[in-house]
ROFI-568729 format. One record per residue (C-alpha): x, y, z; residue number from 1. Coordinates in steps of 0.05 Angstrom, whole numbers, plus 5000, padded with zeros to 4 digits. Example, Ala and Ser with C-alpha at 12.3 -4.5 7.8 and 13.67 -1.06 7.14 Angstrom:
<rs>
R_5246_4910_5156_1;
R_5273_4979_5143_2;
</rs>
This chain:
<rs>
R_7954_7066_7718_1;
R_7888_7027_7719_2;
R_7879_6972_7667_3;
R_7823_6985_7617_4;
R_7797_6939_7563_5;
R_7788_7000_7518_6;
R_7864_7014_7521_7;
R_7879_6945_7491_8;
R_7823_6949_7440_9;
R_7843_7017_7416_10;
R_7903_6988_7380_11;
R_7856_6950_7332_12;
R_7797_6991_7308_13;
R_7728_6958_7316_14;
R_7754_6904_7363_15;
R_7719_6935_7424_16;
R_7652_6936_7389_17;
R_7660_6864_7367_18;
R_7678_6843_7439_19;
R_7618_6880_7466_20;
R_7571_6846_7415_21;
R_7600_6778_7433_22;
R_7591_6792_7507_23;
R_7518_6814_7495_24;
R_7505_6749_7456_25;
R_7535_6707_7512_26;
R_7493_6744_7564_27;
R_7431_6732_7522_28;
R_7447_6657_7514_29;
R_7459_6648_7589_30;
R_7395_6686_7605_31;
R_7355_6641_7558_32;
R_7388_6579_7588_33;
R_7372_6603_7659_34;
R_7299_6616_7641_35;
R_7294_6547_7609_36;
R_7324_6513_7670_37;
R_7277_6550_7718_38;
R_7216_6532_7675_39;
R_7239_6460_7671_40;
R_7247_6455_7746_41;
R_7178_6484_7758_42;
R_7146_6435_7709_43;
R_7181_6375_7741_44;
R_7154_6393_7809_45;
R_7082_6400_7783_46;
R_7045_6335_7763_47;
R_7022_6332_7691_48;
R_6950_6312_7676_49;
R_6919_6289_7610_50;
R_6847_6279_7589_51;
R_6826_6207_7583_52;
R_6763_6187_7544_53;
R_6720_6126_7558_54;
R_6659_6088_7534_55;
R_6615_6040_7573_56;
R_6574_5988_7534_57;
R_6532_5929_7554_58;
R_6509_5863_7525_59;
R_6453_5821_7554_60;
R_6427_5749_7557_61;
R_6359_5731_7532_62;
R_6317_5719_7595_63;
R_6249_5702_7566_64;
R_6216_5635_7560_65;
R_6212_5605_7490_66;
R_6275_5603_7447_67;
R_6282_5671_7412_68;
R_6299_5683_7340_69;
R_6371_5690_7317_70;
R_6358_5764_7304_71;
R_6339_5776_7377_72;
R_6400_5737_7403_73;
R_6445_5775_7355_74;
R_6415_5842_7377_75;
R_6426_5825_7451_76;
R_6498_5806_7438_77;
R_6515_5873_7406_78;
R_6547_5922_7455_79;
R_6502_5982_7468_80;
R_6522_6047_7504_81;
R_6499_6051_7576_82;
R_6470_6119_7593_83;
R_6485_6150_7662_84;
R_6527_6091_7685_85;
R_6569_6103_7747_86;
R_6643_6084_7741_87;
R_6692_6087_7799_88;
R_6766_6100_7790_89;
R_6818_6076_7840_90;
R_6893_6079_7841_91;
R_6932_6016_7823_92;
R_6921_5950_7787_93;
R_6875_5914_7836_94;
R_6810_5932_7869_95;
R_6812_5926_7945_96;
R_6758_5947_7994_97;
R_6809_5986_8034_98;
R_6830_6029_7975_99;
R_6793_6095_7972_100;
R_6756_6117_7909_101;
R_6799_6166_7870_102;
R_6742_6192_7826_103;
R_6669_6176_7812_104;
R_6646_6186_7739_105;
R_6577_6188_7709_106;
R_6572_6171_7635_107;
R_6532_6215_7589_108;
R_6471_6192_7549_109;
R_6517_6157_7498_110;
R_6557_6119_7551_111;
R_6617_6165_7543_112;
R_6659_6199_7596_113;
R_6721_6242_7603_114;
R_6768_6249_7661_115;
R_6835_6283_7674_116;
R_6886_6235_7703_117;
R_6959_6241_7724_118;
R_7013_6219_7675_119;
R_7054_6159_7698_120;
R_7001_6133_7746_121;
R_6961_6068_7740_122;
R_6886_6069_7750_123;
R_6831_6017_7756_124;
R_6763_6031_7726_125;
R_6707_5995_7762_126;
R_6633_5979_7752_127;
R_6589_6012_7804_128;
R_6582_5951_7850_129;
R_6658_5946_7855_130;
R_6666_6018_7880_131;
R_6635_6004_7948_132;
R_6667_5959_8001_133;
R_6657_5885_7988_134;
R_6599_5853_8025_135;
R_6583_5780_8014_136;
R_6510_5770_7998_137;
R_6470_5722_8040_138;
R_6444_5659_8008_139;
R_6370_5660_7994_140;
R_6316_5608_7982_141;
R_6335_5604_7908_142;
R_6408_5628_7903_143;
R_6471_5599_7935_144;
R_6531_5646_7926_145;
R_6604_5626_7915_146;
R_6638_5679_7958_147;
R_6709_5664_7933_148;
R_6685_5674_7861_149;
R_6651_5740_7880_150;
R_6714_5765_7916_151;
R_6755_5748_7854_152;
R_6706_5786_7808_153;
R_6707_5844_7856_154;
R_6784_5848_7857_155;
R_6789_5848_7780_156;
R_6782_5917_7750_157;
R_6739_5926_7688_158;
R_6795_5966_7655_159;
R_6867_5982_7676_160;
R_6905_6042_7648_161;
R_6975_6068_7660_162;
R_6969_6140_7637_163;
R_7020_6164_7585_164;
R_7032_6236_7561_165;
R_6998_6220_7495_166;
R_6967_6163_7454_167;
R_6927_6134_7512_168;
R_6875_6083_7490_169;
R_6800_6093_7497_170;
R_6778_6065_7564_171;
R_6729_6014_7537_172;
R_6687_5979_7591_173;
R_6640_5925_7568_174;
R_6589_5901_7619_175;
R_6543_5841_7612_176;
R_6474_5834_7642_177;
R_6459_5761_7658_178;
R_6390_5732_7671_179;
R_6367_5729_7744_180;
R_6370_5653_7739_181;
R_6443_5654_7715_182;
R_6476_5700_7767_183;
R_6551_5710_7766_184;
R_6583_5667_7820_185;
R_6516_5639_7841_186;
R_6474_5576_7834_187;
R_6401_5588_7821_188;
R_6350_5534_7839_189;
R_6284_5570_7835_190;
R_6229_5572_7782_191;
R_6247_5590_7711_192;
R_6210_5638_7665_193;
R_6153_5607_7624_194;
</rs>
């Protein structure tokens, strides 16, 4: 005689219905667990990206002749948004000529930009001149360049960010515009402004 679950359950009324309800609940729980595990596995295989916001500002030296007023010097030292500035993004913590550019960004009229970047990855944000391969400038009649200093400036990113899932800081890049007679990493020996 074949064994049947109903034969055992018939001895206690309602036991079969209770067992069937319990089995349905277990099947539902295992189905939900299976769906969760499959979804989790698919998400792990796919990289996660988040939107990063940035702002590029610039200060400047006074490059005229006579000593300016304190108001003019104060105004020049205040960071101002740089419209349409090009910023390059490379992978890693150091800028090297051999590293390819990951993204090229153009700021809006207010010096702001947005970019989607991968979570868990480190990025270097670079001023426009650092996005192209390094080329040492030739000395001129008035300027003698310190190539080691220029290479060091080139290698240092303007901002470094390791992207997190949330609470990433604003990428704040502050540039400075020196006078032609005070070049970065250079010695000027020509005529000065009147």
